[in-house]
mmCIF file of the N, C-alpha and C atoms, coordinates in Angstrom:
data_MODEL
# 
_entry.id   MODEL 
# 
loop_
_atom_site.group_PDB 
_atom_site.id 
_atom_site.type_symbol 
_atom_site.label_atom_id 
_atom_site.label_alt_id 
_atom_site.label_comp_id 
_atom_site.label_asym_id 
_atom_site.label_entity_id 
_atom_site.label_seq_id 
_atom_site.pdbx_PDB_ins_code 
_atom_site.Cartn_x 
_atom_site.Cartn_y 
_atom_site.Cartn_z 
_atom_site.occupancy 
_atom_site.B_iso_or_equiv 
_atom_site.pdbx_formal_charge 
_atom_site.auth_seq_id 
_atom_site.auth_comp_id 
_atom_site.auth_asym_id 
_atom_site.auth_atom_id 
_atom_site.pdbx_PDB_model_num 
ATOM 1   N N  . UNK A 1 1  ? 23.900  -8.345  16.407 1.00 0.00 ? 1  UNK A N  1 
ATOM 2   C CA . UNK A 1 1  ? 24.425  -8.161  17.580 1.00 0.00 ? 1  UNK A CA 1 
ATOM 3   C C  . UNK A 1 1  ? 24.044  -6.499  17.728 1.00 0.00 ? 1  UNK A C  1 
ATOM 4   N N  . UNK A 1 2  ? 23.399  -6.568  19.155 1.00 0.00 ? 2  UNK A N  1 
ATOM 5   C CA . UNK A 1 2  ? 23.284  -5.764  19.571 1.00 0.00 ? 2  UNK A CA 1 
ATOM 6   C C  . UNK A 1 2  ? 24.636  -4.683  20.234 1.00 0.00 ? 2  UNK A C  1 
ATOM 7   N N  . UNK A 1 3  ? 24.995  -3.222  19.848 1.00 0.00 ? 3  UNK A N  1 
ATOM 8   C CA . UNK A 1 3  ? 25.747  -2.687  20.749 1.00 0.00 ? 3  UNK A CA 1 
ATOM 9   C C  . UNK A 1 3  ? 25.371  -2.545  22.147 1.00 0.00 ? 3  UNK A C  1 
ATOM 10  N N  . UNK A 1 4  ? 26.710  -1.535  22.880 1.00 0.00 ? 4  UNK A N  1 
ATOM 11  C CA . UNK A 1 4  ? 26.402  -1.587  24.400 1.00 0.00 ? 4  UNK A CA 1 
ATOM 12  C C  . UNK A 1 4  ? 25.517  -0.397  24.314 1.00 0.00 ? 4  UNK A C  1 
ATOM 13  N N  . UNK A 1 5  ? 24.552  -0.989  25.381 1.00 0.00 ? 5  UNK A N  1 
ATOM 14  C CA . UNK A 1 5  ? 23.490  -0.110  25.920 1.00 0.00 ? 5  UNK A CA 1 
ATOM 15  C C  . UNK A 1 5  ? 22.232  -0.162  24.868 1.00 0.00 ? 5  UNK A C  1 
ATOM 16  N N  . UNK A 1 6  ? 21.995  -0.943  23.734 1.00 0.00 ? 6  UNK A N  1 
ATOM 17  C CA . UNK A 1 6  ? 21.156  -1.399  22.845 1.00 0.00 ? 6  UNK A CA 1 
ATOM 18  C C  . UNK A 1 6  ? 20.445  -2.728  23.091 1.00 0.00 ? 6  UNK A C  1 
ATOM 19  N N  . UNK A 1 7  ? 19.219  -2.733  23.247 1.00 0.00 ? 7  UNK A N  1 
ATOM 20  C CA . UNK A 1 7  ? 18.497  -3.826  23.504 1.00 0.00 ? 7  UNK A CA 1 
ATOM 21  C C  . UNK A 1 7  ? 18.450  -4.417  22.377 1.00 0.00 ? 7  UNK A C  1 
ATOM 22  N N  . UNK A 1 8  ? 18.648  -5.941  22.163 1.00 0.00 ? 8  UNK A N  1 
ATOM 23  C CA . UNK A 1 8  ? 18.490  -6.934  21.053 1.00 0.00 ? 8  UNK A CA 1 
ATOM 24  C C  . UNK A 1 8  ? 17.239  -7.708  21.343 1.00 0.00 ? 8  UNK A C  1 
ATOM 25  N N  . UNK A 1 9  ? 16.451  -7.507  19.954 1.00 0.00 ? 9  UNK A N  1 
ATOM 26  C CA . UNK A 1 9  ? 14.595  -7.906  20.291 1.00 0.00 ? 9  UNK A CA 1 
ATOM 27  C C  . UNK A 1 9  ? 14.789  -8.858  18.880 1.00 0.00 ? 9  UNK A C  1 
ATOM 28  N N  . UNK A 1 10 ? 14.666  -9.972  19.117 1.00 0.00 ? 10 UNK A N  1 
ATOM 29  C CA . UNK A 1 10 ? 14.594  -10.818 17.883 1.00 0.00 ? 10 UNK A CA 1 
ATOM 30  C C  . UNK A 1 10 ? 13.269  -10.889 17.092 1.00 0.00 ? 10 UNK A C  1 
ATOM 31  N N  . UNK A 1 11 ? 12.521  -10.385 17.852 1.00 0.00 ? 11 UNK A N  1 
ATOM 32  C CA . UNK A 1 11 ? 10.537  -10.563 17.324 1.00 0.00 ? 11 UNK A CA 1 
ATOM 33  C C  . UNK A 1 11 ? 10.613  -9.325  16.621 1.00 0.00 ? 11 UNK A C  1 
ATOM 34  N N  . UNK A 1 12 ? 11.324  -8.107  16.858 1.00 0.00 ? 12 UNK A N  1 
ATOM 35  C CA . UNK A 1 12 ? 10.747  -6.791  16.515 1.00 0.00 ? 12 UNK A CA 1 
ATOM 36  C C  . UNK A 1 12 ? 10.762  -6.692  14.835 1.00 0.00 ? 12 UNK A C  1 
ATOM 37  N N  . UNK A 1 13 ? 10.112  -6.170  14.335 1.00 0.00 ? 13 UNK A N  1 
ATOM 38  C CA . UNK A 1 13 ? 9.921   -6.432  13.004 1.00 0.00 ? 13 UNK A CA 1 
ATOM 39  C C  . UNK A 1 13 ? 9.507   -4.484  12.545 1.00 0.00 ? 13 UNK A C  1 
ATOM 40  N N  . UNK A 1 14 ? 9.944   -4.329  11.414 1.00 0.00 ? 14 UNK A N  1 
ATOM 41  C CA . UNK A 1 14 ? 10.390  -2.439  10.864 1.00 0.00 ? 14 UNK A CA 1 
ATOM 42  C C  . UNK A 1 14 ? 8.444   -2.434  10.559 1.00 0.00 ? 14 UNK A C  1 
ATOM 43  N N  . UNK A 1 15 ? 7.738   -3.513  10.060 1.00 0.00 ? 15 UNK A N  1 
ATOM 44  C CA . UNK A 1 15 ? 6.407   -3.853  9.224  1.00 0.00 ? 15 UNK A CA 1 
ATOM 45  C C  . UNK A 1 15 ? 5.454   -3.671  10.186 1.00 0.00 ? 15 UNK A C  1 
ATOM 46  N N  . UNK A 1 16 ? 4.435   -3.136  9.635  1.00 0.00 ? 16 UNK A N  1 
ATOM 47  C CA . UNK A 1 16 ? 3.222   -3.310  10.525 1.00 0.00 ? 16 UNK A CA 1 
ATOM 48  C C  . UNK A 1 16 ? 2.505   -4.455  10.778 1.00 0.00 ? 16 UNK A C  1 
ATOM 49  N N  . UNK A 1 17 ? 2.019   -4.790  12.054 1.00 0.00 ? 17 UNK A N  1 
ATOM 50  C CA . UNK A 1 17 ? 1.042   -6.191  11.836 1.00 0.00 ? 17 UNK A CA 1 
ATOM 51  C C  . UNK A 1 17 ? -0.377  -6.055  11.201 1.00 0.00 ? 17 UNK A C  1 
ATOM 52  N N  . UNK A 1 18 ? -0.407  -7.261  10.518 1.00 0.00 ? 18 UNK A N  1 
ATOM 53  C CA . UNK A 1 18 ? -1.681  -7.723  10.103 1.00 0.00 ? 18 UNK A CA 1 
ATOM 54  C C  . UNK A 1 18 ? -2.833  -7.493  10.914 1.00 0.00 ? 18 UNK A C  1 
ATOM 55  N N  . UNK A 1 19 ? -3.936  -7.196  10.932 1.00 0.00 ? 19 UNK A N  1 
ATOM 56  C CA . UNK A 1 19 ? -4.877  -6.499  11.903 1.00 0.00 ? 19 UNK A CA 1 
ATOM 57  C C  . UNK A 1 19 ? -5.672  -7.706  12.029 1.00 0.00 ? 19 UNK A C  1 
ATOM 58  N N  . UNK A 1 20 ? -5.614  -8.802  11.323 1.00 0.00 ? 20 UNK A N  1 
ATOM 59  C CA . UNK A 1 20 ? -5.950  -10.210 11.132 1.00 0.00 ? 20 UNK A CA 1 
ATOM 60  C C  . UNK A 1 20 ? -5.901  -11.041 11.991 1.00 0.00 ? 20 UNK A C  1 
ATOM 61  N N  . UNK A 1 21 ? -4.191  -11.737 11.341 1.00 0.00 ? 21 UNK A N  1 
ATOM 62  C CA . UNK A 1 21 ? -3.402  -12.433 11.531 1.00 0.00 ? 21 UNK A CA 1 
ATOM 63  C C  . UNK A 1 21 ? -2.138  -12.513 12.696 1.00 0.00 ? 21 UNK A C  1 
ATOM 64  N N  . UNK A 1 22 ? -1.997  -11.175 12.485 1.00 0.00 ? 22 UNK A N  1 
ATOM 65  C CA . UNK A 1 22 ? -0.426  -10.772 13.171 1.00 0.00 ? 22 UNK A CA 1 
ATOM 66  C C  . UNK A 1 22 ? 0.918   -10.563 12.324 1.00 0.00 ? 22 UNK A C  1 
ATOM 67  N N  . UNK A 1 23 ? 0.614   -11.404 11.093 1.00 0.00 ? 23 UNK A N  1 
ATOM 68  C CA . UNK A 1 23 ? 2.102   -11.463 10.856 1.00 0.00 ? 23 UNK A CA 1 
ATOM 69  C C  . UNK A 1 23 ? 2.444   -9.999  10.311 1.00 0.00 ? 23 UNK A C  1 
ATOM 70  N N  . UNK A 1 24 ? 3.551   -9.877  10.227 1.00 0.00 ? 24 UNK A N  1 
ATOM 71  C CA . UNK A 1 24 ? 4.759   -8.627  9.744  1.00 0.00 ? 24 UNK A CA 1 
ATOM 72  C C  . UNK A 1 24 ? 3.741   -8.473  7.777  1.00 0.00 ? 24 UNK A C  1 
ATOM 73  N N  . UNK A 1 25 ? 3.578   -7.550  7.675  1.00 0.00 ? 25 UNK A N  1 
ATOM 74  C CA . UNK A 1 25 ? 2.774   -6.720  6.497  1.00 0.00 ? 25 UNK A CA 1 
ATOM 75  C C  . UNK A 1 25 ? 3.759   -6.107  5.508  1.00 0.00 ? 25 UNK A C  1 
ATOM 76  N N  . UNK A 1 26 ? 4.202   -6.945  4.811  1.00 0.00 ? 26 UNK A N  1 
ATOM 77  C CA . UNK A 1 26 ? 5.026   -6.001  3.489  1.00 0.00 ? 26 UNK A CA 1 
ATOM 78  C C  . UNK A 1 26 ? 4.504   -5.493  2.868  1.00 0.00 ? 26 UNK A C  1 
ATOM 79  N N  . UNK A 1 27 ? 3.732   -5.341  2.388  1.00 0.00 ? 27 UNK A N  1 
ATOM 80  C CA . UNK A 1 27 ? 2.655   -4.101  1.677  1.00 0.00 ? 27 UNK A CA 1 
ATOM 81  C C  . UNK A 1 27 ? 1.194   -4.683  1.289  1.00 0.00 ? 27 UNK A C  1 
ATOM 82  N N  . UNK A 1 28 ? 0.739   -3.461  0.870  1.00 0.00 ? 28 UNK A N  1 
ATOM 83  C CA . UNK A 1 28 ? -1.060  -3.657  0.226  1.00 0.00 ? 28 UNK A CA 1 
ATOM 84  C C  . UNK A 1 28 ? -1.113  -3.387  -0.330 1.00 0.00 ? 28 UNK A C  1 
ATOM 85  N N  . UNK A 1 29 ? -2.087  -4.558  -1.330 1.00 0.00 ? 29 UNK A N  1 
ATOM 86  C CA . UNK A 1 29 ? -2.847  -4.165  -2.377 1.00 0.00 ? 29 UNK A CA 1 
ATOM 87  C C  . UNK A 1 29 ? -3.983  -3.648  -2.189 1.00 0.00 ? 29 UNK A C  1 
ATOM 88  N N  . UNK A 1 30 ? -4.665  -2.587  -2.773 1.00 0.00 ? 30 UNK A N  1 
ATOM 89  C CA . UNK A 1 30 ? -5.799  -1.845  -2.795 1.00 0.00 ? 30 UNK A CA 1 
ATOM 90  C C  . UNK A 1 30 ? -6.540  -2.028  -4.119 1.00 0.00 ? 30 UNK A C  1 
ATOM 91  N N  . UNK A 1 31 ? -7.679  -3.234  -3.815 1.00 0.00 ? 31 UNK A N  1 
ATOM 92  C CA . UNK A 1 31 ? -8.278  -3.517  -5.421 1.00 0.00 ? 31 UNK A CA 1 
ATOM 93  C C  . UNK A 1 31 ? -9.679  -2.623  -5.250 1.00 0.00 ? 31 UNK A C  1 
ATOM 94  N N  . UNK A 1 32 ? -10.290 -1.707  -4.964 1.00 0.00 ? 32 UNK A N  1 
ATOM 95  C CA . UNK A 1 32 ? -11.239 -1.294  -4.297 1.00 0.00 ? 32 UNK A CA 1 
ATOM 96  C C  . UNK A 1 32 ? -11.095 -0.018  -2.900 1.00 0.00 ? 32 UNK A C  1 
ATOM 97  N N  . UNK A 1 33 ? -12.194 1.369   -3.388 1.00 0.00 ? 33 UNK A N  1 
ATOM 98  C CA . UNK A 1 33 ? -12.619 2.097   -2.512 1.00 0.00 ? 33 UNK A CA 1 
ATOM 99  C C  . UNK A 1 33 ? -12.041 1.164   -0.909 1.00 0.00 ? 33 UNK A C  1 
ATOM 100 N N  . UNK A 1 34 ? -12.678 -0.146  -0.768 1.00 0.00 ? 34 UNK A N  1 
ATOM 101 C CA . UNK A 1 34 ? -13.170 -0.570  0.697  1.00 0.00 ? 34 UNK A CA 1 
ATOM 102 C C  . UNK A 1 34 ? -12.613 -2.168  0.606  1.00 0.00 ? 34 UNK A C  1 
ATOM 103 N N  . UNK A 1 35 ? -11.670 -2.565  -0.211 1.00 0.00 ? 35 UNK A N  1 
ATOM 104 C CA . UNK A 1 35 ? -11.388 -3.891  -0.345 1.00 0.00 ? 35 UNK A CA 1 
ATOM 105 C C  . UNK A 1 35 ? -9.871  -3.744  -0.671 1.00 0.00 ? 35 UNK A C  1 
ATOM 106 N N  . UNK A 1 36 ? -9.222  -4.824  -0.291 1.00 0.00 ? 36 UNK A N  1 
ATOM 107 C CA . UNK A 1 36 ? -7.648  -5.180  -0.536 1.00 0.00 ? 36 UNK A CA 1 
ATOM 108 C C  . UNK A 1 36 ? -7.431  -6.105  0.329  1.00 0.00 ? 36 UNK A C  1 
ATOM 109 N N  . UNK A 1 37 ? -5.841  -6.316  0.686  1.00 0.00 ? 37 UNK A N  1 
ATOM 110 C CA . UNK A 1 37 ? -5.476  -7.652  0.608  1.00 0.00 ? 37 UNK A CA 1 
ATOM 111 C C  . UNK A 1 37 ? -3.561  -7.090  0.910  1.00 0.00 ? 37 UNK A C  1 
ATOM 112 N N  . UNK A 1 38 ? -3.586  -7.873  2.473  1.00 0.00 ? 38 UNK A N  1 
ATOM 113 C CA . UNK A 1 38 ? -2.146  -7.499  2.734  1.00 0.00 ? 38 UNK A CA 1 
ATOM 114 C C  . UNK A 1 38 ? -1.111  -8.799  2.403  1.00 0.00 ? 38 UNK A C  1 
ATOM 115 N N  . UNK A 1 39 ? 0.085   -8.211  2.114  1.00 0.00 ? 39 UNK A N  1 
ATOM 116 C CA . UNK A 1 39 ? 1.094   -9.571  1.393  1.00 0.00 ? 39 UNK A CA 1 
ATOM 117 C C  . UNK A 1 39 ? 2.087   -9.614  2.717  1.00 0.00 ? 39 UNK A C  1 
ATOM 118 N N  . UNK A 1 40 ? 3.094   -11.255 2.629  1.00 0.00 ? 40 UNK A N  1 
ATOM 119 C CA . UNK A 1 40 ? 2.639   -12.007 2.068  1.00 0.00 ? 40 UNK A CA 1 
ATOM 120 C C  . UNK A 1 40 ? 1.690   -12.938 2.636  1.00 0.00 ? 40 UNK A C  1 
ATOM 121 N N  . UNK A 1 41 ? 1.020   -12.637 4.179  1.00 0.00 ? 41 UNK A N  1 
ATOM 122 C CA . UNK A 1 41 ? -0.230  -13.605 4.397  1.00 0.00 ? 41 UNK A CA 1 
ATOM 123 C C  . UNK A 1 41 ? -1.093  -13.816 3.388  1.00 0.00 ? 41 UNK A C  1 
ATOM 124 N N  . UNK A 1 42 ? -1.810  -12.600 2.624  1.00 0.00 ? 42 UNK A N  1 
ATOM 125 C CA . UNK A 1 42 ? -2.721  -12.777 1.877  1.00 0.00 ? 42 UNK A CA 1 
ATOM 126 C C  . UNK A 1 42 ? -4.027  -12.814 2.529  1.00 0.00 ? 42 UNK A C  1 
ATOM 127 N N  . UNK A 1 43 ? -4.032  -11.765 3.645  1.00 0.00 ? 43 UNK A N  1 
ATOM 128 C CA . UNK A 1 43 ? -5.220  -11.412 4.228  1.00 0.00 ? 43 UNK A CA 1 
ATOM 129 C C  . UNK A 1 43 ? -5.933  -10.601 4.032  1.00 0.00 ? 43 UNK A C  1 
ATOM 130 N N  . UNK A 1 44 ? -7.772  -10.450 3.592  1.00 0.00 ? 44 UNK A N  1 
ATOM 131 C CA . UNK A 1 44 ? -8.514  -9.391  3.126  1.00 0.00 ? 44 UNK A CA 1 
ATOM 132 C C  . UNK A 1 44 ? -8.563  -8.643  4.081  1.00 0.00 ? 44 UNK A C  1 
ATOM 133 N N  . UNK A 1 45 ? -8.301  -7.147  3.785  1.00 0.00 ? 45 UNK A N  1 
ATOM 134 C CA . UNK A 1 45 ? -8.269  -5.924  4.937  1.00 0.00 ? 45 UNK A CA 1 
ATOM 135 C C  . UNK A 1 45 ? -8.796  -4.775  4.020  1.00 0.00 ? 45 UNK A C  1 
ATOM 136 N N  . UNK A 1 46 ? -9.962  -3.987  4.548  1.00 0.00 ? 46 UNK A N  1 
ATOM 137 C CA . UNK A 1 46 ? -9.782  -2.986  4.186  1.00 0.00 ? 46 UNK A CA 1 
ATOM 138 C C  . UNK A 1 46 ? -8.966  -2.014  4.709  1.00 0.00 ? 46 UNK A C  1 
ATOM 139 N N  . UNK A 1 47 ? -8.845  -1.007  3.348  1.00 0.00 ? 47 UNK A N  1 
ATOM 140 C CA . UNK A 1 47 ? -7.405  0.048   3.079  1.00 0.00 ? 47 UNK A CA 1 
ATOM 141 C C  . UNK A 1 47 ? -7.215  0.672   4.466  1.00 0.00 ? 47 UNK A C  1 
ATOM 142 N N  . UNK A 1 48 ? -8.343  1.089   4.916  1.00 0.00 ? 48 UNK A N  1 
ATOM 143 C CA . UNK A 1 48 ? -8.244  2.307   6.168  1.00 0.00 ? 48 UNK A CA 1 
ATOM 144 C C  . UNK A 1 48 ? -8.028  1.368   7.084  1.00 0.00 ? 48 UNK A C  1 
ATOM 145 N N  . UNK A 1 49 ? -8.364  0.493   7.420  1.00 0.00 ? 49 UNK A N  1 
ATOM 146 C CA . UNK A 1 49 ? -7.963  -0.675  8.811  1.00 0.00 ? 49 UNK A CA 1 
ATOM 147 C C  . UNK A 1 49 ? -6.562  -0.673  8.905  1.00 0.00 ? 49 UNK A C  1 
ATOM 148 N N  . UNK A 1 50 ? -5.966  -0.698  7.862  1.00 0.00 ? 50 UNK A N  1 
ATOM 149 C CA . UNK A 1 50 ? -4.562  -0.808  8.224  1.00 0.00 ? 50 UNK A CA 1 
ATOM 150 C C  . UNK A 1 50 ? -3.874  0.421   8.257  1.00 0.00 ? 50 UNK A C  1 
ATOM 151 N N  . UNK A 1 51 ? -4.116  1.222   7.773  1.00 0.00 ? 51 UNK A N  1 
ATOM 152 C CA . UNK A 1 51 ? -4.153  2.830   8.066  1.00 0.00 ? 51 UNK A CA 1 
ATOM 153 C C  . UNK A 1 51 ? -4.424  3.099   9.454  1.00 0.00 ? 51 UNK A C  1 
ATOM 154 N N  . UNK A 1 52 ? -5.086  2.767   9.833  1.00 0.00 ? 52 UNK A N  1 
ATOM 155 C CA . UNK A 1 52 ? -5.927  2.933   11.084 1.00 0.00 ? 52 UNK A CA 1 
ATOM 156 C C  . UNK A 1 52 ? -4.967  2.421   12.019 1.00 0.00 ? 52 UNK A C  1 
ATOM 157 N N  . UNK A 1 53 ? -4.361  0.964   11.848 1.00 0.00 ? 53 UNK A N  1 
ATOM 158 C CA . UNK A 1 53 ? -3.394  0.598   12.921 1.00 0.00 ? 53 UNK A CA 1 
ATOM 159 C C  . UNK A 1 53 ? -2.122  0.938   12.396 1.00 0.00 ? 53 UNK A C  1 
ATOM 160 N N  . UNK A 1 54 ? -1.459  1.606   11.819 1.00 0.00 ? 54 UNK A N  1 
ATOM 161 C CA . UNK A 1 54 ? -0.192  2.151   11.600 1.00 0.00 ? 54 UNK A CA 1 
ATOM 162 C C  . UNK A 1 54 ? -0.155  3.882   12.742 1.00 0.00 ? 54 UNK A C  1 
ATOM 163 N N  . UNK A 1 55 ? -1.809  4.545   12.964 1.00 0.00 ? 55 UNK A N  1 
ATOM 164 C CA . UNK A 1 55 ? -1.494  5.818   13.798 1.00 0.00 ? 55 UNK A CA 1 
ATOM 165 C C  . UNK A 1 55 ? -1.568  5.349   14.920 1.00 0.00 ? 55 UNK A C  1 
ATOM 166 N N  . UNK A 1 56 ? -1.619  4.281   15.387 1.00 0.00 ? 56 UNK A N  1 
ATOM 167 C CA . UNK A 1 56 ? -1.858  3.598   16.844 1.00 0.00 ? 56 UNK A CA 1 
ATOM 168 C C  . UNK A 1 56 ? -0.175  4.155   17.575 1.00 0.00 ? 56 UNK A C  1 
# 
């Protein structure tokens, strides 16, 4: 429940979005310099792509 003056947004997530499917990313597994996956969706994402999306 939101306190006075605080907006409530049930769809907001503290996690970044997967650049492929848009699901929240809990953690990334880097398997090489240009390969990795994000969990729990399992999409294949290069590590630098996830880092760039956090900077925006």
